[in-house]
C-alpha positions as CSV (number, residue, x, y, z in Angstrom):
1,M,-99.0,69.3,79.8
2,A,-98.1,71.8,82.4
3,P,-97.5,70.5,85.9
4,E,-100.3,71.2,88.4
5,S,-99.5,73.1,91.6
6,V,-101.3,73.4,94.9
7,E,-101.0,76.3,97.3
8,L,-101.4,75.5,101.0
9,S,-102.0,77.8,103.9
10,I,-100.4,76.2,107.0
11,P,-100.6,78.0,110.3
12,F,-97.0,78.8,111.5
13,E,-97.4,76.9,114.8
14,S,-98.4,73.8,112.9
15,L,-95.4,74.1,110.7
16,V,-93.1,74.5,113.7
17,D,-94.7,71.5,115.3
18,S,-94.1,69.5,112.2
19,V,-90.5,70.6,112.0
20,T,-89.8,69.5,115.6
21,K,-90.9,66.0,114.6
22,L,-88.5,65.7,111.7
23,H,-85.5,63.4,111.8
24,L,-82.3,65.2,112.3
25,R,-81.0,64.7,108.7
26,D,-84.3,66.2,107.4
27,K,-83.9,69.2,109.7
28,F,-80.5,69.8,108.2
29,R,-81.9,69.5,104.7
30,L,-84.6,72.0,105.6
31,W,-82.0,74.3,107.2
32,E,-79.8,74.2,104.0
33,L,-82.9,75.0,101.8
34,L,-84.0,77.9,104.0
35,D,-80.4,79.2,104.3
36,E,-80.0,79.2,100.5
37,Q,-83.4,80.9,99.9
38,M,-82.6,83.6,102.5
39,A,-79.2,84.2,101.0
40,D,-80.9,84.6,97.6
41,A,-83.4,87.0,99.0
42,E,-80.7,89.1,100.7
43,E,-78.8,89.4,97.5
44,E,-81.9,90.6,95.7
45,V,-82.4,93.3,98.4
46,W,-78.7,94.3,98.2
47,D,-78.9,94.6,94.4
48,E,-81.7,97.1,94.8
49,D,-80.3,99.1,97.8
50,P,-78.7,102.4,96.8
51,A,-76.4,102.4,99.8
52,V,-75.0,99.0,98.9
53,Q,-74.6,100.1,95.3
54,A,-72.6,103.1,96.4
55,E,-70.4,100.9,98.6
56,I,-69.8,98.6,95.6
57,R,-68.9,101.5,93.4
58,E,-66.5,102.9,96.1
59,A,-64.8,99.5,96.5
60,R,-64.4,99.1,92.7
61,D,-62.9,102.6,92.5
62,A,-60.5,101.9,95.3
63,Y,-59.5,98.6,93.7
64,Q,-58.9,100.3,90.3
65,A,-56.8,103.0,92.1
66,G,-54.7,100.2,93.6
67,D,-55.9,101.0,97.1
68,Y,-56.2,97.5,98.5
69,V,-54.3,94.8,100.4
70,T,-53.8,91.3,99.0
71,I,-54.6,88.4,101.3
72,D,-50.9,87.6,101.5
73,E,-50.1,91.1,102.6
74,Y,-52.9,91.0,105.2
75,I,-51.7,87.7,106.6
76,A,-48.1,89.0,106.8
77,G,-49.3,92.1,108.6
78,R,-51.3,90.0,111.1
79,R,-48.3,87.8,111.8
80,R,-46.2,90.9,112.6
81,K,-48.7,92.1,115.1
82,D,-48.7,88.8,117.0
């Protein structure tokens, strides 16, 4: 048997009011959930963005050509500047 689902339409102000009444640990749980969902949504947009795809290709080409700095080289360079 398939699980049943219910769609609710909650006014945004009511949602905000409810969130303000949550215990702090529940607010953090909600924050983590929203952060994860927003990150997933951003990744989907980036995957479809031609400009992002061009930047990824450019970065891969630079890497294959050896045009990059390792983290150790970067840190050593930063230390020399300080």
